[in-house]
C-alpha positions in Angstrom: 63.1 76.7 100.8 63.8 73.1 102.1 66.2 72.9 105.0 69.2 70.6 105.2 68.7 67.5 107.2 71.5 65.6 108.9 71.1 61.9 109.6 73.4 59.9 111.8 74.0 56.3 110.8 76.7 54.3 112.6 78.9 57.3 113.1 78.5 58.5 109.5 76.8 61.8 108.8 74.7 61.8 105.6 73.4 65.0 104.1 70.1 64.9 102.3 68.2 67.7 100.5 64.9 67.5 98.9 65.4 70.7 96.8 68.0 69.9 94.1 69.7 72.8 92.4 69.3 75.2 95.3 72.6 74.3 96.9 75.9 74.0 95.0 78.7 71.7 96.0 81.4 73.3 93.9 81.8 76.5 95.9 81.1 78.9 93.1 81.5 82.7 93.9 78.7 84.5 95.6 78.3 88.3 95.3 76.6 90.5 97.9 75.9 93.7 96.1 72.4 94.8 96.9 73.4 97.9 98.8 76.4 100.3 99.2 78.6 97.4 100.2 79.9 95.0 97.5 81.5 91.8 98.8 82.8 88.9 96.7 82.7 85.6 98.4 85.2 83.3 96.7 86.5 80.2 98.4 89.9 80.4 96.7 90.6 83.5 98.8 91.0 81.6 102.1 92.3 78.3 103.4 89.1 78.2 105.5 87.0 78.4 102.3 84.3 81.0 102.8 84.4 81.0 106.6 87.9 82.2 106.6 88.5 84.5 103.6 91.6 86.5 102.7 92.2 89.2 100.2 95.9 89.3 101.1 96.5 87.2 98.0 95.2 90.0 96.0 97.2 92.9 97.4 99.2 93.8 94.4 99.4 96.7 92.1 95.8 96.0 90.8 93.7 97.7 93.5 90.5 96.6 91.7 91.2 93.1 92.8 90.1 93.8 96.4 87.0 91.9 97.3 85.3 94.4 99.7 84.2 97.8 98.4 82.3 100.7 100.1 80.7 102.7 98.6 80.7 100.4 95.6 80.6 103.2 93.0 83.8 104.9 94.0 87.2 103.9 92.8 89.1 104.5 96.1 86.6 102.5 98.1 88.3 99.1 97.9 89.3 97.9 101.3 91.6 95.1 102.3 89.2 92.5 103.8 90.1 89.4 105.8 88.1 87.0 107.9 89.9 85.0 110.6 88.4 82.3 112.8 91.2 80.9 115.0 89.5 78.4 117.3 91.0 78.6 120.8 90.5 75.5 123.0 91.3 75.4 126.8 94.3 73.4 128.0 92.4 70.1 127.6 92.1 70.7 123.9 90.3 68.2 121.4 90.9 64.5 120.9 90.9 64.0 117.1 90.0 60.9 115.1 93.6 59.7 115.4 93.6 60.0 119.2 95.9 63.1 119.1 95.2 66.0 121.5 95.1 69.4 119.9 95.4 72.7 121.6 97.6 75.1 119.6 95.7 77.1 116.9 96.0 75.5 113.5 98.3 76.9 110.9 96.7 79.3 108.4 93.8 79.6 110.8 91.0 77.1 110.5 91.9 75.2 107.3 88.6 74.2 105.8 86.7 72.5 103.0 83.4 73.8 101.6 80.5 71.4 101.8 77.9 73.6 100.0 77.1 77.2 99.2 73.9 78.9 98.3 73.0 82.5 97.2 69.3 83.4 97.8 67.7 86.7 96.6 64.1 88.1 96.9 64.6 89.2 93.3 67.1 88.0 90.8 69.8 90.7 90.1 68.7 93.2 87.4 70.2 92.6 83.9 72.1 95.4 82.3 73.0 95.6 78.6 75.0 98.4 77.0 75.1 98.5 73.2 74.1 94.8 73.0 76.7 93.7 75.5 75.4 92.0 78.7 77.3 93.1 81.8 76.5 89.8 83.7 75.7 86.2 83.1 72.3 84.8 83.6 71.5 84.4 87.3 71.4 80.7 88.3 71.1 80.8 92.1 67.8 80.7 94.0 65.1 83.4 94.1 62.7 83.3 97.1 60.0 86.0 97.0 59.3 85.4 100.7 62.9 86.2 101.8 62.8 88.8 104.5 66.2 90.5 103.7 67.0 91.3 100.1 69.6 88.6 99.9 71.7 86.2 101.9 74.7 84.0 101.0 74.6 80.6 102.9 77.4 78.1 103.2 78.7 75.3 105.4 82.4 74.6 105.7 84.0 71.8 107.6 87.2 72.5 109.6 88.8 69.1 109.8 91.5 70.1 112.2 88.9 70.7 114.9 86.0 68.5 113.8 83.7 71.5 113.5 81.1 72.4 110.9 80.4 76.1 110.3 77.0 77.3 109.1 77.1 81.0 107.9 74.4 83.3 106.6 75.6 86.6 105.3 72.7 89.0 104.9 72.2 92.3 103.1 69.4 94.9 102.7 68.7 97.4 99.9 66.7 99.8 102.1 68.9 103.1 102.0 68.6 103.3 105.8 70.3 99.9 106.0 72.7 100.0 103.1 75.9 100.5 105.1 76.1 97.1 106.8 75.9 93.3 106.4 74.8 90.8 109.1 77.0 87.7 109.7 74.9 84.9 111.3 77.1 82.0 112.3 77.2 78.7 114.2 80.1 76.5 115.0 78.7 73.0 115.5 80.9 70.2 117.0 80.0 67.4 114.6 83.5 65.8 114.6 83.6 65.8 110.8 86.8 65.8 108.9 85.4 65.0 105.4 82.4 66.2 103.4 79.4 63.9 103.4 79.7 63.7 99.6 83.1 61.9 100.2 81.2 59.1 102.1 83.5 59.1 105.2 83.6 56.1 107.4 83.6 56.2 111.2 87.4 56.6 111.3 87.0 60.1 109.8 85.1 61.4 112.9 86.3 62.8 116.2 85.2 60.6 119.1 82.3 61.7 121.3 83.6 64.1 123.9 83.0 67.4 125.7 85.3 70.3 124.7 85.7 73.8 126.1 86.7 76.6 123.8 86.6 80.3 123.0 85.7 81.5 119.5 87.7 84.5 118.4 86.5 86.2 115.1 88.2 89.0 113.3 86.9 91.0 110.3 90.2 92.7 109.5 90.2 95.8 107.3 92.7 98.0 105.6 91.0 101.2 104.8 91.5 102.3 102.2 94.0 100.4 100.1 93.2 102.5 97.1 93.5 105.8 98.9 97.2 105.2 99.1 97.4 105.7 95.3 96.5 109.4 95.8 98.8 110.0 98.8 101.9 108.1 97.7 101.5 107.2 94.0 101.3 103.4 94.7 99.8 100.7 96.8 101.0 99.4 100.2 100.7 95.7 101.1 98.7 94.2 103.9 97.5 97.3 105.7 100.8 98.7 106.6 99.3 102.1 107.5 96.2 101.1 109.5 95.3 100.8 113.1 92.5 99.0 115.0 90.7 99.8 118.2 87.3 99.6 119.9 84.7 101.7 121.6 81.4 101.1 123.4 78.1 102.9 122.8 74.5 102.8 124.0 71.9 101.9 121.5 69.5 104.6 120.4 67.1 102.3 118.6 67.1 99.3 121.0 67.0 100.8 124.4 65.6 98.5 127.1 66.2 95.4 125.0 68.8 92.7 125.5 72.3 93.9 124.6 71.3 97.6 124.3 74.9 98.6 124.7 77.4 97.6 121.9 81.1 97.2 121.8 82.4 98.0 118.4 85.7 97.0 116.9 87.0 99.4 114.1 89.9 100.3 111.8 91.1 103.5 110.3 93.8 104.8 108.0 96.9 105.9 109.9 100.3 107.3 109.1 102.5 105.6 106.5 106.2 105.7 107.5 108.5 107.6 105.2 105.7 109.5 103.5 106.7 112.3 101.1 106.2 115.8 102.7 103.0 117.6 101.6 103.0 121.2 100.5 102.0 122.4 103.9 105.1 120.7 105.4 103.2 117.9 107.0 103.9 114.1 106.7 100.6 113.2 108.4 98.8 111.2 105.7 96.0 110.0 108.0 93.0 109.8 105.7 95.3 109.8 102.6 94.9 113.4 101.5 95.1 113.8 97.7 98.3 115.7 96.9 96.9 118.6 94.8 93.6 119.3 96.5 94.0 117.8 100.1 90.7 116.0 99.6 90.6 113.1 102.2 90.4 109.9 100.2 90.5 107.2 102.9 87.6 108.3 105.2 86.1 104.8 105.6 85.9 103.5 109.1 84.9 99.9 108.9 84.1 97.8 111.9 82.0 95.1 113.5 80.1 94.3 116.6 78.4 91.3 118.4 74.6 91.4 118.2 73.9 88.1 119.8 75.7 85.1 121.3 74.3 81.9 122.8 74.8 78.1 122.9 72.6 76.2 120.4 70.3 79.1 119.9 69.6 82.0 117.6 66.7 83.3 119.7 67.3 86.9 120.6 65.7 86.3 124.0 68.4 83.7 124.7 71.3 86.1 124.4 74.4 85.6 126.6 74.8 89.1 128.1 78.3 88.3 129.4 79.6 88.3 125.8 81.9 89.3 124.3 84.5 87.8 126.5 87.3 90.0 125.1 88.2 92.2 122.1 91.9 91.5 121.8 94.4 93.0 119.4 96.8 91.0 117.2 98.8 91.5 114.1 99.1 89.5 111.0 102.9 89.3 110.6 103.9 88.8 114.3 100.9 86.7 115.4 98.8 85.1 112.7 101.7 84.1 110.5 104.6 84.4 112.9 103.7 82.1 115.9 102.5 78.6 116.7 102.5 78.4 120.5 100.2 78.5 123.5 100.9 82.2 123.7 99.2 82.7 120.4 96.0 81.1 121.7 96.2 83.4 124.8 96.5 86.4 122.5 93.3 85.5 120.7 91.5 85.0 124.0 93.0 88.2 125.6 94.9 86.3 128.3 98.4 87.7 127.4 99.9 91.0 128.6 98.1 92.9 125.9 94.8 92.4 127.8 91.2 91.6 127.0 90.1 95.0 125.8 93.3 96.9 124.8 93.1 100.1 122.8 95.2 100.8 119.7 98.9 99.9 119.7 99.8 103.6 119.6 97.8 104.5 122.6 99.0 101.4 124.5 102.6 102.3 123.8 103.5 99.2 121.8 104.4 101.5 118.8 105.7 105.0 118.6 103.2 107.7 117.4 104.9 107.9 114.0 104.6 104.2 113.3 101.7 102.0 112.2 101.4 98.2 112.1 101.7 95.6 109.4 98.3 93.9 109.1 96.4 94.9 112.4 93.6 92.5 113.6 90.9 93.1 116.2 89.1 90.1 117.4 85.7 89.8 119.1 86.1 86.7 121.3 83.1 84.8 122.8 83.2 82.0 125.3 84.2 79.9 127.1 81.6 77.4 126.1 81.4 73.7 126.6 80.3 71.7 123.5 79.4 68.1 123.6 79.3 65.6 120.7 77.1 62.6 121.3 76.6 60.7 118.1 74.4 58.0 119.7 71.9 60.7 120.8 72.4 62.6 117.6 73.2 65.6 119.7 75.8 68.2 118.6 76.3 71.4 120.5 77.1 74.6 118.8 78.0 78.3 119.5 75.5 80.6 117.8 76.6 84.2 117.2 75.4 87.1 115.1 77.6 90.0 114.1 77.1 93.2 112.2 79.8 94.4 109.8 79.4 98.0 108.8 81.3 101.1 107.5 81.1 104.6 108.7 82.6 107.8 107.2 82.5 111.6 107.2 80.7 112.9 104.1 82.4 113.6 100.8 81.7 117.4 101.3 83.4 117.4 104.8 86.3 115.3 103.5 86.8 117.9 100.8 86.4 121.0 103.0 88.6 119.7 105.8 91.3 118.3 103.5 91.6 121.5 101.6 91.8 123.6 104.8 94.5 121.2 106.1 96.5 121.5 102.9 96.4 125.2 103.0 97.7 125.2 106.7 94.4 126.6 108.0 93.9 123.6 110.4 96.3 121.3 112.2 97.1 117.7 111.7 95.3 116.8 114.9 92.2 118.8 113.8 92.1 117.0 110.5 92.5 113.6 112.1 89.8 114.4 114.8 87.3 115.1 112.1 88.1 111.9 110.1 87.7 109.8 113.3 84.3 111.3 113.9 83.2 108.8 111.2 83.0 106.4 114.1 79.6 108.0 114.9 78.2 106.9 111.5 79.6 103.5 112.0 77.8 103.1 115.3 74.7 104.5 113.7 74.8 101.8 111.0 75.5 98.9 113.5 72.7 100.2 115.7 70.3 99.8 112.7 71.7 96.3 112.2 70.8 95.5 115.8 67.3 96.8 115.1 66.9 94.7 112.0 68.2 91.6 113.9 65.7 92.1 116.7 62.9 92.2 114.1 64.1 88.9 112.5 65.2 90.9 109.4 61.7 92.0 108.7 62.1 95.7 107.7 60.3 97.8 105.2 61.4 97.1 101.6 61.9 99.4 98.7 60.8 98.3 95.2 63.2 96.1 93.2 65.4 97.7 90.6 64.5 97.2 86.9 66.4 95.6 84.1 68.2 98.3 82.0 69.2 98.5 78.4 71.4 101.4 77.2 72.1 102.3 73.6 74.7 104.7 72.3 73.1 106.7 69.5 73.7 109.8 67.3 74.2 112.8 69.6 72.1 111.0 72.3 71.9 108.0 74.6 68.8 105.9 74.9 68.0 104.4 78.3 65.2 101.8 78.5 64.1 99.7 81.5 61.4 97.2 82.5 60.3 94.8 85.2 60.4 91.1 84.2 57.2 90.5 86.2 54.1 92.7 87.2 54.4 91.5 90.8 57.5 93.7 91.0 55.2 96.6 91.4 53.8 95.1 94.7 55.2 95.7 98.1 57.2 92.4 99.0 55.5 92.2 102.4 51.9 93.5 102.0 51.5 92.7 98.3 50.0 96.1 97.9 50.9 98.1 94.7 52.8 101.1 96.2 54.9 102.0 93.1 55.4 105.8 92.7 58.1 106.8 90.3 61.2 105.9 88.2 64.5 107.9 88.5 67.4 108.0 86.1 70.9 108.6 87.3 74.0 109.4 85.2 77.7 109.5 85.7 80.1 111.2 83.1 83.7 110.3 82.2 84.4 107.2 84.2 82.2 104.5 85.8 83.7 105.1 89.2 83.8 108.4 91.1 87.4 109.5 91.5 88.7 107.0 89.0 92.3 108.2 88.1 91.2 108.3 84.4 88.5 110.8 85.1 89.4 112.4 88.5 90.0 115.9 87.0 86.3 116.1 86.0 85.2 115.6 89.6 81.9 114.1 88.3 79.6 112.2 90.6 76.4 110.2 90.0 73.5 112.6 89.7 69.7 112.2 89.2 68.8 113.6 85.7 65.2 112.6 85.4 62.1 111.4 87.3 58.7 110.3 86.1 55.6 109.1 87.8 54.4 107.5 84.5 54.5 103.8 85.1 54.5 103.0 81.4 57.1 105.6 80.6 59.9 103.1 80.2 62.5 105.0 78.2 64.5 108.2 78.4 66.5 109.8 75.7 69.4 111.8 77.0 70.3 114.5 74.5 72.4 116.5 76.9 75.5 114.7 75.7 78.8 115.4 73.9 80.0 113.2 71.1 82.9 110.9 72.2 82.3 111.3 75.9 81.6 108.2 78.1 78.3 108.1 79.9 77.0 105.6 82.6 73.4 105.2 83.8 71.3 103.6 86.6 67.5 103.4 87.0 65.7 103.1 90.3 62.2 102.7 91.4 60.5 104.6 94.3 57.5 103.6 96.3 54.9 106.0 97.8 55.7 105.2 101.4 52.2 103.9 102.2 53.5 100.5 103.2 56.3 101.8 105.3 54.3 101.9 108.5 56.8 100.6 111.0 60.2 101.6 109.5 62.7 103.9 111.1 60.9 106.8 109.4 57.2 105.8 109.0 55.7 106.9 105.7 59.1 107.5 104.2 59.3 106.9 100.4 61.8 104.1 99.7 64.0 103.8 96.6 65.7 100.8 95.1 69.4 100.8 95.3 71.1 102.6 92.4 74.2 100.6 92.9 72.9 97.3 91.6 71.9 98.2 88.0 74.4 100.9 87.2 76.2 100.4 84.0 79.9 99.7 83.9 80.3 99.8 80.2 80.5 103.3 78.6 77.7 104.5 76.3 79.3 106.9 73.9 77.2 109.2 71.6 78.5 109.7 68.1 78.0 111.7 64.9 74.8 110.5 63.2 74.9 108.8 59.8 74.1 110.9 56.7 70.7 112.0 55.5 71.6 110.6 52.0 72.6 107.2 50.8 74.3 107.8 47.5 77.6 108.9 49.0 78.6 105.5 50.5 82.1 104.3 49.7 84.3 101.3 50.5 87.7 102.2 52.1 90.3 101.2 50.9 89.3 100.2 47.4 91.1 98.2 46.2 91.9 96.5 49.5 94.9 94.3 50.1 95.8 92.1 53.1 99.5 93.0 52.5 100.2 95.3 55.4 101.2 98.8 54.4 100.0 98.7 50.9 96.3 99.4 50.8 94.9 97.8 54.0 95.1 98.8 57.7 98.6 97.8 58.8 97.6 96.4 62.2 94.2 94.9 60.9 94.9 93.4 57.5 91.4 92.0 57.1 89.6 95.1 57.9 87.9 97.4 55.4 85.4 100.2 56.1 82.1 101.2 54.6 81.8 105.0 55.0 79.5 107.9 54.3 76.6 105.7 55.3 73.0 106.9 56.1 71.8 106.7 59.7 70.0 103.4 59.1 70.4 100.9 56.3 70.9 97.2 55.3 74.4 96.5 54.0 74.7 93.5 51.7 77.8 92.1 50.1 77.6 90.1 46.8 80.1 88.6 44.4 80.3 90.2 41.0 78.1 87.4 39.7 75.5 88.1 42.3 76.2 85.4 45.0 75.3 86.4 48.5 78.3 86.8 50.9 77.1 88.5 54.0 74.8 91.3 55.4 74.9 93.8 58.2 72.0 95.7 59.8 73.6 99.2 60.2 72.3 102.0 62.5 73.8 105.1 64.0 77.1 106.3 62.6 78.3 106.9 59.1 80.7 104.0 59.3 80.7 100.2 59.5 83.6 97.8 59.7 83.7 94.5 57.7 86.4 91.8 58.3 86.0 90.2 54.9 84.1 87.2 56.2 81.2 85.4 54.8 77.9 84.7 56.8 79.6 81.4 57.7 82.6 83.2 59.2 84.9 82.1 56.3 87.4 84.6 54.7 86.4 85.6 51.2 88.8 85.1 48.2 90.3 87.8 46.0 87.8 89.2 43.5 85.3 91.9 42.6 82.5 92.5 45.0 79.3 94.6 45.2 78.1 96.5 48.3 74.3 97.1 48.2 73.1 99.9 50.5 69.3 99.3 50.8 66.3 100.0 53.2 68.0 103.4 54.0 66.6 106.0 56.3 67.8 109.3 57.7 67.8 110.1 61.4 64.4 111.7 61.0 63.0 108.5 59.5 62.9 109.7 55.8 63.4 106.8 53.3 66.4 107.1 51.0 67.1 105.5 47.6 69.2 102.3 47.2 72.9 102.6 46.3 75.5 100.2 44.9 79.3 100.2 45.2 81.8 98.0 43.3 85.1 97.2 45.1 88.1 95.0 44.8 89.7 92.6 47.3 93.2 91.3 47.0 94.1 88.4 49.4 
């Protein structure tokens, strides 16, 4: 991959790239979905483009609109997700290109414009097709086989109000030991830009050379879990009204003795919603959003983030500033982010107000009563203060370079079920339930500790095989699952290039694509492995353990033999590709097979009229049906005089729909027509005789 080069000519920053097509200047969406976390990066969701992203615009009755999901195969896993970067200068502020001094944080937090974006993957996303329908468009971003992580999204945004260019790399892994976090690697470079290079700005569009002093507060603000509210209160709250934020510190298990082996973690959890309807046990404590009939704790996710590295002008782990973070202040969206434009707001982001630099949650601190929560809580990790100098003559532009890990912890589904049921029955107290739920902080720290381990290794961790492409076909009393690799090199370990492939595994979900989807929650079905084979060339599976009319969803993974995993967290461990990335989202529905005979075929209705309510289908006046068909046949329609009209390759059921259109998509006229049923076969493959049916159309 060719790197971006910045050339300074008479105060104008020109961007050149020798690899066209790898970067896009229109800001198209990027999707991080290689592991248990699914994150949609869309610049329309934030005034700071990708660097500052909001999902508050999406917090309506459609919970599926949320952009952050963990785990990504569960319906209730969609979390309110917001990124805020309110730059906080000291009292000297910035001198902009108009000679104005700026100190107070900008409205809407770091308004920005996107210069370019780029999605890079080691392998292109697997293609999934269900009954001939493709689930995704063709992948047009970059593929780099030498990429260390499984994927990264890269972008640069310009923040004109402060003359700063951000460069962000958002990184994800498919290794199951590293599937619960993303890494946010970012720099804030003081270039003085207020326009994109593609707009050919002149020198008047740049901040003058100067030295500035600032703090950089960053918040990944979560509302866990927005969808869980549906089960607790029958609807959706807005902007995290029942969530709290806090922080804790922990000693690394995997990185002892290294720089920054103690981590400070900001986190969020689902708290009480005011005015909640009383549960059957007499409690109004809906922490964890217990499901009303079973008590199962829905909102068990505890998302959070931590600082892995911070330095001026350097991403070298050995150049880490151990004094950081400077603070981890608390703020709220309504009262601070959207409600103030004063010097005190800047002090809140730094931690210089009466809330302090490292406050606990608002309930513990006494800012709210214990039966309240807060509208839109935010927890910042603030670094600084740093002095940044812009010297255009020397082509020198200082930056702050910081790396964060964003992760999610949770108690297990089994514990959430057991504890929730016991609480609903009155066998344990509110505080006991809540204590178990908050123990999910342990798994959050565990995930972020592994992120630190991956960062120390420059993202070079053992890699599982890539997932295959999958094609799923609904069939008669069965579903056919087929898969394949697009390239033989997929069988080779990405690092050592040794063939370490071991097995294929097939997973299935019944009823609904998402676990706990309201449309299928009563079935309590989960994704389960139904087949494994070590036969490399066994590239299909016929699922006959099915029921007609029921919806089925599938995923196929590849497993290695562990021989190339010599320096992972568990050396020799067999690694499996992520089952999240190629799971089907379109239902495969088995049906009754076509007949074992061809001479019973009929046209219904016959005669057929487009006059609704007479002979045709009232809501589909052009539709007629060919019924009693064999399992497989060629259906050909002719005029009475033998002129060809259209043909249909039929397979599967005993019915086929025709919309009375020619091969050229033109409606036919009234008249007498012939249906020819030829090349017929039964389900067992037996050849059947040809059959002809005369029918009348009135249009």
